[in-house]
C-alpha positions as CSV (number, residue, x, y, z in Angstrom):
1,M,-12.9,1.1,204.2
2,K,-14.6,1.3,207.5
3,N,-15.0,-1.9,209.5
4,I,-18.9,-1.8,209.4
5,E,-18.8,-1.8,205.5
6,F,-16.1,-4.5,205.4
7,E,-18.4,-6.7,207.5
8,K,-21.2,-6.1,205.3
9,L,-19.1,-7.0,202.3
10,L,-18.1,-10.2,204.0
11,R,-21.7,-11.0,204.8
12,S,-22.7,-10.2,201.1
13,Q,-19.9,-12.5,199.9
14,K,-21.0,-15.5,202.1
15,K,-24.5,-14.9,201.1
16,I,-23.7,-14.9,197.3
17,V,-21.3,-18.0,197.6
18,R,-23.9,-20.0,199.4
19,L,-26.4,-19.3,196.6
20,V,-23.7,-20.3,193.9
21,A,-22.8,-23.4,195.8
22,S,-26.5,-24.5,196.4
23,N,-26.9,-24.9,192.6
24,Q,-29.8,-22.4,192.6
25,K,-30.8,-20.9,189.2
26,L,-28.2,-18.4,188.0
27,E,-30.7,-15.5,187.9
28,Y,-31.4,-15.9,191.7
29,S,-27.5,-15.5,192.4
30,L,-27.3,-12.5,189.9
31,D,-30.4,-10.9,191.3
32,A,-29.0,-11.2,194.8
33,I,-25.6,-9.5,193.7
34,C,-27.7,-6.7,192.4
35,L,-29.6,-6.2,195.4
36,E,-26.6,-6.4,197.6
37,I,-24.6,-3.7,195.8
38,E,-27.7,-1.6,195.6
39,D,-28.1,-2.0,199.4
40,L,-24.4,-1.2,200.1
41,L,-24.2,1.8,197.9
42,D,-27.5,3.0,199.5
43,R,-28.1,5.6,196.8
44,V,-31.7,6.1,195.6
45,D,-30.4,7.2,192.1
46,L,-28.6,3.8,191.3
47,T,-30.1,0.6,189.7
48,A,-27.9,-2.5,189.2
49,S,-28.1,-4.8,186.3
50,I,-26.1,-7.7,185.1
51,L,-26.2,-8.8,181.4
52,L,-24.9,-12.1,179.9
53,V,-23.0,-12.6,176.6
54,T,-24.1,-15.5,174.4
55,N,-22.8,-15.8,171.0
56,S,-21.9,-12.1,170.8
57,K,-25.5,-11.2,172.0
58,L,-26.7,-9.7,175.2
59,E,-29.0,-11.6,177.4
60,V,-30.5,-10.5,180.7
61,G,-28.8,-12.0,183.7
62,G,-29.9,-10.2,186.7
63,G,-31.4,-6.9,187.9
64,P,-34.7,-7.2,189.9
65,N,-35.2,-3.4,190.0
66,V,-34.8,-2.8,186.2
67,A,-38.2,-2.6,184.6
68,R,-39.2,-5.7,182.6
69,Q,-39.9,-3.6,179.4
70,Y,-36.4,-2.3,179.4
71,S,-34.9,-5.8,180.2
72,D,-36.9,-7.4,177.4
73,S,-35.7,-4.8,174.8
74,I,-32.0,-5.9,175.4
75,I,-32.5,-9.6,174.9
76,G,-30.8,-10.7,171.6
77,V,-29.1,-7.3,171.0
78,E,-25.7,-7.9,169.3
79,V,-22.7,-6.2,171.0
80,G,-20.7,-3.5,169.2
81,P,-18.9,-0.1,169.9
82,L,-22.1,1.8,169.4
83,V,-24.5,-0.5,171.3
84,G,-25.0,1.4,174.6
85,T,-22.6,1.5,177.3
86,C,-22.9,-2.2,178.1
87,G,-22.5,-3.2,174.5
88,A,-19.4,-1.1,174.1
89,A,-17.8,-2.5,177.5
90,V,-18.4,-6.0,176.0
91,Y,-17.0,-5.2,172.7
92,T,-13.9,-3.5,173.9
93,G,-13.4,-5.6,177.1
94,E,-12.8,-2.5,179.1
95,P,-15.0,-0.4,181.6
96,C,-17.2,2.2,179.8
97,Y,-18.8,5.2,181.6
98,T,-21.5,7.3,180.1
99,E,-22.3,10.6,182.1
100,D,-25.1,11.8,179.9
101,I,-26.9,9.2,178.1
102,S,-28.8,11.8,175.9
103,Q,-25.6,13.0,174.4
104,D,-23.6,9.9,174.0
105,P,-23.6,8.5,170.5
106,K,-23.5,5.0,171.7
107,W,-27.0,5.5,173.0
108,S,-28.4,7.0,169.8
109,E,-30.8,4.0,169.3
110,F,-31.7,3.4,172.8
111,K,-31.8,6.8,174.6
112,D,-35.6,7.2,174.3
113,L,-35.9,3.8,176.1
114,A,-33.5,4.9,178.8
115,A,-35.3,8.2,179.2
116,Q,-38.6,6.2,179.8
117,Q,-36.7,4.6,182.8
118,N,-35.3,7.9,184.0
119,F,-31.8,6.5,183.1
120,L,-29.6,9.6,182.7
121,A,-26.1,7.8,183.2
122,C,-24.7,4.4,182.8
123,W,-21.5,2.8,184.0
124,S,-20.6,-0.7,182.8
125,T,-17.7,-3.0,183.7
126,P,-17.0,-6.2,181.7
127,I,-17.4,-9.5,183.7
128,K,-14.5,-11.8,182.6
129,S,-14.0,-15.5,183.1
130,S,-11.0,-17.0,184.8
131,V,-9.3,-17.1,181.3
132,G,-10.0,-13.5,180.5
133,V,-13.0,-14.0,178.2
134,V,-15.9,-11.6,178.6
135,I,-19.0,-13.5,179.8
136,G,-21.1,-10.6,180.9
137,T,-21.3,-7.0,182.0
138,F,-21.9,-5.3,185.4
139,G,-24.1,-2.2,184.7
140,L,-25.2,0.6,187.0
141,Y,-27.9,3.1,185.9
142,S,-28.0,6.6,187.6
143,S,-31.0,8.9,187.4
144,R,-28.4,11.8,187.6
145,N,-25.8,12.9,185.0
146,C,-22.7,11.8,187.0
147,L,-19.7,9.6,186.9
148,P,-18.8,6.7,189.4
149,D,-16.5,7.6,192.3
150,S,-13.9,5.2,193.7
151,R,-16.2,3.5,196.3
152,V,-18.7,2.6,193.6
153,L,-15.8,1.3,191.3
154,Y,-14.5,-0.8,194.2
155,L,-17.9,-2.2,194.9
156,V,-18.4,-3.0,191.3
157,S,-15.1,-4.7,191.0
158,F,-16.0,-6.7,194.0
159,F,-19.2,-7.9,193.0
160,S,-18.3,-8.5,189.3
161,N,-15.8,-11.1,190.7
162,L,-18.8,-12.8,192.5
163,A,-20.8,-12.7,189.3
164,S,-18.0,-14.2,187.3
165,L,-17.8,-17.0,189.7
166,A,-21.5,-17.7,189.4
167,I,-21.8,-17.3,185.5
168,E,-18.7,-19.6,185.1
169,K,-20.1,-22.2,187.5
170,D,-23.4,-22.0,185.4
171,I,-21.7,-22.3,182.1
172,S,-19.8,-25.3,183.4
173,K,-23.1,-26.8,184.8
174,Q,-25.0,-26.1,181.4
175,R,-22.0,-27.7,179.6
176,E,-21.9,-30.6,181.8
177,L,-25.6,-31.2,181.5
178,V,-25.4,-31.0,177.7
179,L,-22.6,-33.3,177.5
180,T,-24.3,-35.8,179.9
181,K,-27.6,-35.7,177.9
182,Q,-25.7,-36.2,174.7
183,L,-23.7,-39.1,176.1
184,N,-27.0,-40.6,177.6
185,N,-28.8,-40.2,174.4
186,A,-25.9,-41.8,172.4
187,L,-25.8,-44.7,175.0
188,N,-29.5,-45.3,174.6
189,K,-29.6,-45.0,170.9
190,M,-26.7,-47.6,170.8
191,H,-28.6,-49.9,173.1
192,A,-31.8,-49.6,171.3
193,F,-30.1,-50.0,168.0
194,I,-28.4,-53.2,169.1
195,R,-31.6,-54.6,170.6
196,V,-33.7,-54.1,167.5
197,M,-31.0,-54.2,164.7
198,P,-32.1,-57.1,162.3
199,D,-28.7,-57.3,160.7
200,L,-25.9,-59.3,162.2
201,A,-22.8,-57.2,163.2
202,I,-19.7,-59.3,163.9
203,I,-16.4,-58.0,165.3
204,I,-13.6,-59.9,163.6
205,D,-10.0,-59.4,164.3
206,E,-7.2,-59.2,161.6
207,D,-6.6,-62.9,161.6
208,G,-10.3,-63.7,160.9
209,D,-11.3,-64.7,164.5
210,H,-14.9,-63.9,165.8
211,I,-14.6,-61.5,168.9
212,D,-18.1,-60.1,169.4
213,T,-21.4,-60.4,167.8
214,F,-24.4,-58.0,167.9
215,G,-27.9,-58.0,166.4
216,A,-31.2,-59.9,166.4
217,D,-30.9,-62.1,163.5
218,N,-28.9,-65.3,164.4
219,N,-29.8,-66.9,161.1
220,L,-27.4,-65.2,158.8
221,H,-24.5,-67.5,159.7
222,Y,-24.0,-71.1,159.8
223,E,-23.9,-71.0,163.6
224,K,-25.6,-69.0,166.3
225,S,-24.2,-65.7,167.0
226,D,-22.9,-66.9,170.6
227,E,-21.3,-70.0,169.1
228,L,-19.2,-68.0,166.8
229,L,-17.1,-66.4,169.5
230,N,-13.4,-67.3,169.2
231,D,-14.0,-69.4,166.1
232,N,-12.1,-68.3,162.8
233,V,-14.1,-67.7,159.6
234,A,-12.1,-70.5,157.9
235,I,-13.8,-72.9,160.3
236,T,-17.3,-71.5,160.3
237,L,-17.7,-70.8,156.5
238,P,-17.0,-72.8,153.2
239,S,-13.4,-72.4,151.9
240,K,-14.2,-70.2,148.9
241,I,-16.3,-67.7,150.9
242,S,-13.9,-67.7,153.9
243,K,-11.0,-66.8,151.7
244,E,-13.0,-63.9,150.0
245,I,-13.9,-62.7,153.5
246,N,-10.3,-62.7,154.6
247,S,-9.4,-60.8,151.6
248,V,-12.1,-58.2,152.3
249,I,-10.9,-57.9,155.9
250,K,-7.2,-57.2,154.7
251,K,-8.3,-54.7,152.2
252,T,-10.4,-52.8,154.8
253,L,-7.6,-52.7,157.2
254,S,-5.0,-51.7,154.7
255,S,-7.1,-49.0,153.0
256,N,-8.8,-47.8,156.2
257,E,-12.0,-47.5,154.2
258,I,-15.4,-49.0,154.2
259,Q,-15.7,-52.1,151.9
260,R,-18.9,-53.7,150.5
261,Y,-19.2,-57.2,149.7
262,E,-22.1,-59.4,148.5
263,Y,-22.1,-63.2,148.9
264,Q,-24.6,-66.2,148.8
265,I,-24.7,-68.7,151.5
266,D,-27.0,-71.6,152.6
267,V,-27.9,-70.7,156.4
268,P,-30.5,-72.1,158.8
269,K,-33.1,-69.8,157.2
270,G,-32.4,-71.0,153.7
271,D,-30.3,-69.9,150.8
272,C,-29.6,-66.1,151.2
273,F,-27.9,-63.2,149.5
274,I,-26.0,-61.3,152.1
275,E,-24.7,-57.8,151.7
276,A,-21.8,-57.0,154.0
277,R,-20.5,-53.6,154.9
278,V,-17.1,-53.8,156.6
279,A,-15.4,-50.9,158.4
280,P,-12.1,-50.7,160.4
281,V,-12.4,-50.5,164.2
282,N,-9.3,-49.2,166.0
283,N,-8.3,-49.9,169.7
284,Y,-11.4,-52.2,170.0
285,S,-9.3,-54.5,172.6
286,L,-8.1,-52.9,175.5
287,K,-5.8,-55.7,176.4
288,N,-4.1,-55.9,173.0
289,K,-4.3,-52.3,171.5
290,D,-1.9,-53.2,168.7
291,R,-4.5,-55.8,167.3
292,R,-6.7,-54.3,164.6
293,H,-10.3,-55.4,164.1
294,V,-13.1,-54.7,161.6
295,I,-16.9,-54.6,162.1
296,W,-18.7,-57.0,159.7
297,M,-22.4,-55.9,159.2
298,A,-24.3,-58.6,157.5
299,R,-27.7,-58.0,155.9
300,D,-30.2,-60.3,154.3
301,I,-30.9,-58.9,150.8
302,T,-32.7,-61.9,149.2
303,K,-36.0,-60.1,149.2
304,R,-34.3,-57.0,147.7
305,K,-32.8,-59.2,144.9
306,K,-36.4,-60.7,144.2
307,N,-37.8,-57.2,144.1
308,E,-35.5,-55.5,141.8
309,L,-37.9,-55.9,138.8
310,A,-40.6,-54.2,141.0
311,I,-38.2,-51.6,141.9
312,E,-37.2,-50.9,138.4
313,R,-40.9,-50.5,137.5
314,L,-41.0,-47.8,140.0
315,G,-38.7,-45.8,137.9
316,F,-41.0,-45.8,135.0
317,Y,-44.5,-45.7,136.5
318,D,-46.3,-43.1,138.8
319,P,-46.7,-44.8,142.2
320,L,-50.0,-43.2,142.8
321,T,-52.0,-43.8,139.7
322,D,-49.7,-46.7,138.1
323,L,-49.6,-44.6,134.9
324,P,-46.4,-44.2,133.0
325,N,-44.4,-41.3,134.6
326,R,-42.4,-38.6,132.7
327,R,-39.3,-40.9,132.2
328,L,-41.3,-43.5,130.3
329,L,-43.4,-40.9,128.4
330,M,-40.2,-39.3,127.2
331,D,-38.8,-42.7,126.0
332,R,-42.2,-43.4,124.1
333,L,-42.3,-40.0,122.7
334,K,-38.7,-40.2,121.4
335,T,-39.7,-43.5,119.7
336,T,-42.8,-41.8,118.2
337,I,-40.7,-39.0,116.9
338,K,-38.3,-41.5,115.2
339,A,-41.3,-43.3,113.6
340,A,-42.8,-40.1,112.5
341,K,-39.6,-38.8,110.8
342,R,-38.8,-42.1,109.2
343,Y,-42.5,-43.1,108.0
344,K,-43.8,-39.5,107.5
345,K,-46.7,-40.2,110.0
346,V,-48.2,-37.6,112.2
347,A,-49.0,-38.1,115.8
348,A,-50.2,-35.8,118.6
349,L,-49.5,-34.8,122.2
350,I,-52.1,-33.5,124.7
351,F,-51.0,-31.7,127.7
352,I,-53.7,-31.8,130.7
353,D,-53.7,-29.7,133.7
354,L,-56.6,-29.9,136.2
355,D,-58.3,-26.7,137.0
356,N,-58.2,-25.4,140.6
357,F,-56.9,-28.5,141.9
358,K,-55.5,-26.8,145.1
359,Q,-59.2,-26.2,146.0
360,V,-59.8,-29.9,146.0
361,N,-56.9,-30.4,148.5
362,D,-58.3,-27.8,150.6
363,S,-61.6,-29.2,150.6
364,V,-61.1,-33.0,151.0
365,G,-57.4,-33.0,152.1
366,H,-54.4,-34.4,150.4
367,S,-55.6,-37.9,150.7
368,G,-58.9,-37.1,149.0
369,G,-57.0,-35.3,146.3
370,D,-55.0,-38.5,145.8
371,I,-58.2,-40.4,145.5
372,L,-59.5,-37.9,142.8
373,L,-56.2,-38.2,140.8
374,C,-56.5,-41.8,140.7
375,K,-60.3,-41.7,139.7
376,T,-59.4,-38.9,137.1
377,A,-56.7,-41.1,135.5
378,S,-59.1,-44.0,135.2
379,L,-61.6,-41.7,133.5
380,L,-59.0,-40.3,131.1
381,Q,-57.8,-43.8,130.3
382,H,-61.1,-44.8,129.1
383,T,-61.2,-42.0,126.5
384,L,-58.2,-43.4,124.7
385,R,-57.3,-46.1,122.3
386,D,-55.1,-49.0,123.4
387,A,-52.2,-47.7,121.4
388,D,-52.2,-44.4,123.1
389,T,-50.3,-43.5,126.1
390,L,-51.5,-41.7,129.1
391,S,-49.0,-40.5,131.7
392,R,-48.9,-38.5,134.8
393,I,-45.8,-36.3,135.0
394,G,-46.4,-34.7,138.3
395,G,-48.9,-33.0,140.6
396,D,-52.2,-32.6,138.6
397,E,-50.6,-32.7,135.2
398,F,-51.3,-35.5,132.8
399,V,-50.1,-36.0,129.1
400,I,-51.6,-38.1,126.4
401,L,-49.5,-39.3,123.5
402,L,-51.8,-40.1,120.5
403,E,-49.9,-42.6,118.0
404,G,-50.3,-41.5,114.4
405,N,-51.9,-44.0,111.6
406,D,-51.3,-41.8,108.6
407,D,-49.6,-38.7,107.3
408,S,-52.5,-36.3,107.4
409,S,-52.1,-33.3,109.9
410,E,-55.8,-32.5,109.3
411,L,-56.9,-35.9,110.5
412,M,-54.7,-36.1,113.4
413,S,-55.8,-32.6,114.4
414,S,-59.4,-33.6,114.3
415,E,-58.7,-36.9,116.2
416,A,-56.9,-34.8,118.9
417,I,-59.6,-32.3,119.2
418,R,-62.3,-35.3,119.5
419,V,-60.3,-36.8,122.3
420,C,-59.9,-33.5,124.2
421,E,-63.7,-32.9,123.8
422,R,-64.4,-36.4,125.0
423,I,-62.1,-35.6,128.0
424,I,-64.0,-32.3,128.8
425,D,-67.4,-34.0,128.5
426,T,-66.2,-36.8,130.8
427,L,-64.9,-34.5,133.6
428,K,-68.1,-32.7,133.7
429,Q,-69.5,-35.8,135.6
430,P,-69.0,-35.4,139.4
431,V,-66.6,-37.7,141.1
432,Y,-67.3,-38.9,144.7
433,V,-64.4,-38.6,147.1
434,K,-65.0,-39.5,150.7
435,D,-68.8,-39.4,149.9
436,K,-68.5,-35.9,148.5
437,P,-69.2,-35.0,144.9
438,I,-66.5,-33.2,143.2
439,T,-66.8,-31.8,139.7
440,I,-63.4,-30.9,138.1
441,S,-62.3,-29.4,134.7
442,A,-59.2,-29.5,132.8
443,S,-57.2,-27.1,130.5
444,L,-55.7,-28.9,127.5
445,G,-53.1,-28.0,125.0
446,I,-52.5,-30.0,121.8
447,T,-49.5,-30.1,119.5
448,L,-48.8,-32.3,116.4
449,I,-45.7,-34.5,116.2
450,E,-44.4,-34.0,112.7
451,G,-41.6,-32.6,110.7
452,D,-37.8,-33.2,111.0
453,S,-36.8,-30.6,113.4
454,M,-38.9,-31.6,116.4
455,T,-37.6,-32.9,119.7
456,A,-39.2,-34.4,122.7
457,D,-38.5,-31.4,124.9
458,S,-39.8,-29.0,122.2
459,I,-43.0,-31.0,121.7
460,L,-43.8,-31.2,125.3
461,G,-43.0,-27.5,125.6
462,N,-45.4,-26.6,122.8
463,A,-48.1,-28.5,124.2
464,D,-47.5,-27.0,127.6
465,T,-47.6,-23.5,126.0
466,A,-50.9,-24.3,124.5
467,M,-52.3,-25.7,127.7
468,Y,-51.4,-22.4,129.5
469,E,-53.3,-20.4,126.7
470,A,-56.3,-22.6,127.3
471,K,-56.1,-22.0,131.1
472,K,-56.2,-18.2,130.4
473,L,-59.5,-18.6,128.7
474,G,-61.2,-20.1,131.8
475,K,-62.0,-23.6,132.9
476,G,-62.6,-26.6,130.7
477,R,-60.9,-25.3,127.5
478,L,-58.5,-26.5,124.9
479,R,-56.0,-24.6,122.7
480,F,-54.2,-26.0,119.6
481,Y,-50.4,-25.2,119.2
482,S,-49.2,-25.1,115.6
483,S,-46.4,-23.4,113.8
484,G,-45.2,-21.2,116.7
485,H,-48.7,-20.1,117.7
486,S,-51.8,-21.4,119.6
487,S,-55.2,-21.3,118.3
488,V,-58.6,-22.9,119.2
């Protein structure tokens, strides 16, 4: 190699190293490498490009003289043996040279794109990390059908090493940034959690001594949190509770599993039910690594205990309309079926589906739709007897269970039809939602509850079938299901 070219190489190397060391964006360094090799080659037919490999997919790294349209087409392409010269080089981990792109099967899907840029030949060399992993590829495109000579290969090898240095440094930098961000986020979350945590968290060692306390609620113990330190649970708690707590600690440490424990104590805030979750903590003390600890998370559940009945109610009633939900409906329906079978009474079930309810949501929003559902539930309720059950089983679907008074199918059929007609007439009146008059109709399906072979699911299914038949007829219609067929 001539001295003048060697000096140029040294200058290029210093320039690139300075760029890499100055923490500039990776694309600046890779663009500079492409420009340097193009300048040293001094051939008008050659254009340099550096691609990166991310999750087996190609990304543009550098190549300021490659058209943007061409570069964009490469982004996200998955590497493979038939994915151009560069894709093949990455896939095999070996240099790959294409003398004639138009004739190379590896370019079958990309040759038209290459032809638009007047790229007739392509030579690609994998860029490998210090441990031999392919992290990119160094490509040269030529506007002539030819193969690289020894000088070209030498320069590509030289600049590929510089590209590897730049890419590895960027990968390390990005990994460090991600890890730093993750650590900072975790630390910030932990600090925020500790500051606002309403529970009381206590670190207790295997002998029952309080080591640390965290949390905002100082009223979940006999003493304030900072006064608990170094005291034993046998001192700070009544004998019965302290023995149970020590037993929970031993079980947690022996099983190495989280334990749950509820207890009741009289603390400064009053008589409280406390739920504790206890988990083992290893290596908590740097001074005494062999000593084992648990974290005791204490939570006041007094309000929850008092609200259990209310919570249970939520299991049987729709939270929006306060009507019985599907679960309670099915329970009452099963009771009605038993009575019908035993006393030969006939009851009825009406399935109601509001017509075009989606248009209401589109018109007044979901909150307006909720208002309409509540008002509709109230209107439906006023059409029924006290003994009947109106339920909302989901969305815009309601079900009415009409209790039977006698054994006449004809009388119950007439009563069910009268109820449906009252509903249809009632819904003709506009309902105001957000000061906007809304008129809605409903499709109704009726089925009788009689006979010995009926089940709750079959009855609900029959009424549902009849309702869909009514919906096919248009808005505000009813259909009657009987003996396997539906009729008006």
